[in-house]
N, C-alpha and C positions, 0 to 999 in steps of 0.2 A: 504494500500500500504506500502510495507516494505521499510524502508530507511536504507541504509548502511552508518550509521554515522561513520565518520572517515576513510572510505575506500578511499584509494588513487587511482588515475588513473594510467595507465601503467607507470612504472618508471624503472630506471636502478639502481640496488642495488650496492653500493660500501661499503664494510665492513670497519668499523672504525678500527678494528685491523689491517687490511691491510694498511690503510692510516698512521698508527702510526709506521710502520716499516721503517728501515733505507733505504731499497731498494726503497720504494715508494718515500721517500723524495729525493733520488738521481735521480729520473726520471726527464726528461725534461717535460715541459708543453705539448709539442706536443705528446710525448709518452703517457702521462696520458690521453689526449683526444682520442688518438687512442685506448687505452685500454677500455675506456668507450664505444666507438663504437663497439668494439668486445664483451664487456660484455652485451650490449643490444641485441645481437644475440644469447645469451645462453638461452636454454630452460631447466628449472629445471626438467620437466617431462621426457624428452628424454635424458637429460644429454649429449648433443651433442657436437661435436667439432664446433668451430666457424670460420668464414672466412669473409673477406671483400676485395674486389678488390681495387687496388690503385686508380682506376678511381672513384669508389663510395666513398671511403674515402676522396678523394680530394674534392668532392662535399659536403660531410657531414661536414667536419671539417672547410671548408671555407678558410679564408685568411692565406697566408704563408704555406698552405698545398700542396706543390708541390709533384709530384710523387717521386722525389729524397728524399725529407724529410720524406715522408711516409715510404719508404723502409728502411730508416735509423731508424725510430721509431720502426718498426717491429724488427729490429736487436737489438735495445736497450731493448725492452721488453723481448726478449729472453735472453739477457745478464744478466739481473737482475732476471730472473727466474719467470716472471709472465705468460709467455706462452711457450708452447713446440710444435714444429711442428710435426704433426702426418701424414700429407699427403702433399707432395710437389706440386708445380704447374704442371699441365699436361693438355693434350687435352682430352676432353670428347668424348663420342661415336659419338656425332653430329659434331665433329670437332671444337667446340668452346673451348677456353681456360678456365681452372678451376684454381681458386686462391688457394694458399696454405691453408690448414686447421690446426687450432691450438687448443691445449687443454689448458684451463684455469687452472692453478695450484691451484687456491684458490677454485675451484668448483669441484663437483663430475663429473666423466667422465665414462660413460658406466658401472655404478655400482661400480666403484672404488673410494675410498675416496680421497679427495684433498691431493696433495703432498706438496703444499705451498713451492715450491722451492726457493722463494725469501727470505725465512727465513735463507737459507744457503748461502746467498750472501757473497762472500769472501772479500768484501770491496774495490775491484778494480773498479774504475769508468769506465764507458763506454766511450771510445775514439776511433775515427776513423780518420786516416790521410786522408786529402782531396787529391783526385787524381789530379795530375797536368795534364795540357793539354800536348799532345804530342809535344815534342820539334820540332822546325823548322828544315828543311833539313840542314841548315848551322850549327845550334847549335849542332846537333847530331855528327858532324864531327869535333868538337873542344873540347878539354879537358884542364883543368888547372893544371899545374905542381906544384911542391913544391915551386918554386920561384915566383909563380904568373904569369908565362908566358903562354899565350894561344898558343897552337900548334894544328896542324891537327892530327886527329886520322887516322892511316894508316890502311886501309882495303884492303888486297890483294896487288897488285902492286901499288907503289906510283904514285899519279897523278901529272904529270909534265905538265905545260902549253906548248902548241906548240909555237915554235919560228919561226917567218917568217922574213926573211931579207927584207931590203927596196926595193931590186930589184925584189922580188917575185911578182907574178901576184896578183892583187888586188881581193878581194872577199867580202863576206858579213861581216859586222862588228862582231867581236868577234868570228869568225869561223876560225879555223886553215886551211891553205892551204896545200894540200898534193896531190901527184900524185897517192897515194894508195886510192882505193875506198872501200876496205873491210878489215875486220880483226875481231879478237875476241872481243866480247863485253867487254867494260870496259878497253881496252888496247889502249893507245894513239898510233895513226898511224902517221908517219911522213916520209918524204923523205929526211930529212937532212942527210948529210954525213960529217958534220963538225967534226973535231977532238975533243977530250975530253976537251982541254983547249982553245977552240975557243973564241976569244974576244967577239963575238956577244953573246955567251951563258953567259959569265961572266957579260956582261952589262945587259942582261935580268934578270939575278939573282939579280943584284943590283937594278934594277928598281922595282922588286916585293915588296921590303920592303919600298919603298918611294912613290909608286903610290896607288891610291884607289883600292878596291877589284875588281877582274876581274872574268869573267865567264868562266868556263872550260867545254867544251862539253864532254860528256861521250860516246865515241865510236859509234857515229851515233844515239844514243838514243835521245829521246826528252827531257829527264831529263838533267839538267845542275847543276853543283856544283859551288857555290860561294867561291872563295878562299879568305880568310880573313888573312891578314898578322898578325903575332904575335905582342903582345904589346911591346916586346923588340927585338931589332935586334939580330938575331942568331949569335952564335960564329963561329969560323973558322971550327970547327968540323961539325956543322950543314950544313955549306956551302959545305963542302966536301961530306957529305952524300947526299945532294941534287944532286950534280954533278955526283956522282957515280950512283945514281938511274937513272938519265937521260941517262947515258952511258949504263947501263944495258938494258934499254928499247930499245935503239938504236941497241944493239947487237941482241936482240931477234927479232926485226922487220927485221933486215938484214938477219937473219937465215931463217925466214919464206919466205922472198922474194926469 
């Protein structure tokens, strides 16, 4: 009976020359583990492209191998030149998704010699900016000026809170009372006929900068915008701009009526 002395069981070869390169030393441990998983799928006889789905890699690599990390490690391996995509992800003839296929640059591929792209690494480390979560509805409508004053971003017509006098008919909390029942979306509807310098308007403007944030309905839509007062009281020019915007809307509504 023949004995294969010194014969190793199935293994994954990692070349020492590759491990000595600067690009390999710059790799994260997660990217190195993913590379070993890809290397284990390479066939020296067929010289094939290799692939592994994020789901399978998550199971093979174990702890901390989330899908987001695995996708980042794929991009890291491409950045340092260890793998090159030869076929992107796509749907197969049976309708099932196919993972991207990669060429290992340190191995032969379909009769072509290794390119060892990692030897040409330019020394720029792999970095990715973490994507921030989408800002809230209120945060998207506020910007910070040069003086550190938070103001509202104006999109289209300025949003002016409805003003209801004390004698007006009571309604639901936080909803403007108006005789008008329709109008263009996003345009404040009001039946007020007070002049430009009405005392009630001036007092409402004054109250906005001393009261908590109030909710402003958007033209009958279910969406509502939270008006947050600035960190510093606006000057006279800002006050005049506010009153002029309110007066402009009044004129437009009157023209439509």
